[in-house]
N, C-alpha and C positions, 0 to 999 in steps of 0.2 A: 463365936469364940475367936479371940485374936491370937494368932500363932506368933511366937517369938521368932525373929529372924535368926537363922542359924548359919554358920560358916558354909562357904561353898568350896567344892573341890573341882577345879577345871570347869566352873560355871554350873555344876550340879549341886543342888542342896544335899548336905550330908545326911539329913534326915531321910531323903529319898533313897540314898545309897544304903542306909541302915535297913530300911523296910524291905528292900530287894534282897539284901543278904539274909535277913531273917526269914523271908519267904522261901529262899532256897533251903535253909536249914530245917524249916518246918516241913517242907516237901520231902526232905530226905528221910523223914520218919516213915518207913515203909511198912504199912499195915499188912500188905500181902506177904511179908516175911515174918513179922512179929506175931500176928494172930495164929498162923500155922505152927510157929515155933512154940507157942504156949501150949499147943496140943501135942507137942513132940514130933512135929513134922518138918522136915526140911523141904520147902517148896521148890528149891532149886533142883532137887532130885526127883521131882514129881512131874509127870506129863511133859509139857513143853519146856519146863524149867523156868518159865517166865513168872516173876512174882506179882502177877496181876489177878484180878478178880475172876477172869475166865478160867485160868488154870486152877485157881482155888476152887471154883465151882466144879470143875471136872474131877479134881482130886479129893475134895473134902465135903462137897455138898453145898446146898443153897444157903443154909444159915451162916456158915463160915464166910461164904462169898459176899453175903449181904453186909456182914460186919466190915469186910475189907472195903467195899464200895463206900459205905458210910464214912469210914475213916479217911479214905482218899478224897471224897467230896469235902469233908471238913477241912482238909489242908488248904484247898483252894479258897474256901470261905474265909478261914482265918487270915491267910496271906493277903487276900484282896481287901478284906475289911481293915487291916492294919494300914495298908498303903493308902486306901481311900480316906480313912478318917484322920490319919496323921499328916498326910501330904496332899492328896487330891485324886481326882478321877484317873488320870493317866498313870499315876503311881500305883493305884489299885490294880490296874491291869498288868503293870510291870511286875509287881510283887506276886500276882497270881501266876504270871508266866514263869517267874523265878521258882515258885513252888512246883510248877510242872517240870522244870529242869531238875529240881531236887528229886522229884519222884522218878524221873527217867534215869538220872545219874546220881543216886544217893551217896553222899559222902560216908554215911554210916554203914553202908551195905556194899562196899567195894565197887561203887558206881554201876552196879548191875540192878536196874530197876524195871519198872513197868512202862506203860505207853502214854500215861498222862491224861487219859480221856476223862475219868471221873474228877480229877483235880481241875481240869479245865471247866467241867460242869459246875464245880463248886465256885470257882472264880466268877463265872458268868451269872450264877444264881445271886451272888452278892451284888455285883456291879450293875446288872440289868436283869431284875427277876423275870420279866416276860421272856427275854431272850433265853435265860437259863431254863425256864420251863419248856420252851420250844426245843432247845438243845437236848434236854433229858428225855422229853416226850418222844421226839423224833427217833432218838437212839433206841428207846424201848420198843417203839412200833416196828422199826426196821429189823430189830433182833427178832421180834415175834414172827415177822413175815419171812425173813430169810434164814433164821436160825444160825446166823453168823455175826458175831459181835464185831469182827473187823470191818464188814461192810457198813454197819451202823455207825461205827466210830469215824470212818472216813467221810461219810456223807455229812455227819454232824460237823466235822472239822472244816469241810468245804463251805458249809452253809453259815458258819459262825459270823464271818465278817459281813456278808450281805444282810443278815438278820439285824446285826447291831447298826449298820448304816441305815437300814430302813427305820430303825427306832430312833434315829437322830444323832448317833455317835459319829465322831470324826476325828481327824488329827491323829495324835499319838495313841489314843485308845484303840483305833483301828490297826495301827502298826503293831501293837503288842498282841492284839487279838489275832491278826494275821500271822504273827510269829508263832502263836499257839497252834493255829491250824497247820502250819508247815511242819512244826515239831511232831504233831500227831501223825501226819502223813509219812514223815521220814521214819518214825518208829514202826510203821506198818509196812515197811519195804518187803520184809519176808512174806507177810500176808498177801501183798499184791502179787508177788511171784507165784504163790500157791494158788491164788484165785485164777491167774492166767493159765495154770496147769490143770485147774479143776480139781485140786487136792486140798483146798482150804478146810480147816477144822470147823465142825459144826458144834453149837452149844448143845451138849447132850443133857437129857433129863437127869437130874441128880437128886438123891434123897435129902 
C-alpha cells in the first residue's frame, strides 16, 4: 500500500505525531480505576492506593486483577499497532511508549496511574511477538518464584532492550524500548527502597 505524503512539523511527519498523541490518550484509559469503580470500589482508597493490577489483586481478587491486566495489555497492543501500521516500526514503539506514559500519568484520572508494565508487554507483543512472549513469560515465572511483582517487572524492563537487539532490532526502536524500560524502573522507585529495607509487598493469594 502506498501512503500519501503528509505535511511535516519540524521534520516530523504529522501522522507520526498523531499516533503518538492517540497512544497517550488510549493509555490514559485506566482499567485499574474503571473496573473497580464498576464494582463500587475506589481503588485509590484500597491497599497501596496504586491503580495497578497488583493492588487490584490484593483488594478485589484474581478475576478482577486479570481483567485489569488484559485491559492494560490491550492498550499497548492498540497503540503500537496503530503506529506500526500507519507509520512504521519506530512509530509503533513510540506510540506504545506514549501509551505507557498515558497509563502512568493518565489525563482522565488526575495523572495518577500505574507503572506501565502490562502496557509495555502489549506493545512488545505486537511489535515483536517472540520478545513479547519472553517478556510476559519471564515476568510470570519470576512472580511465581519470588512472589513479588516488582522484582519481575524490573527484571523484564532491564531485559527488554537486549532481547529486542538479539532479535535484530536497532536504531529508534531500541531508543523507545529503552525509554520504556527506564520509565518502568523510575515508577518502581518506592519498590526499590522497600526491597533494600526488606519490606517489599508480596503478592498474596486472593480469592
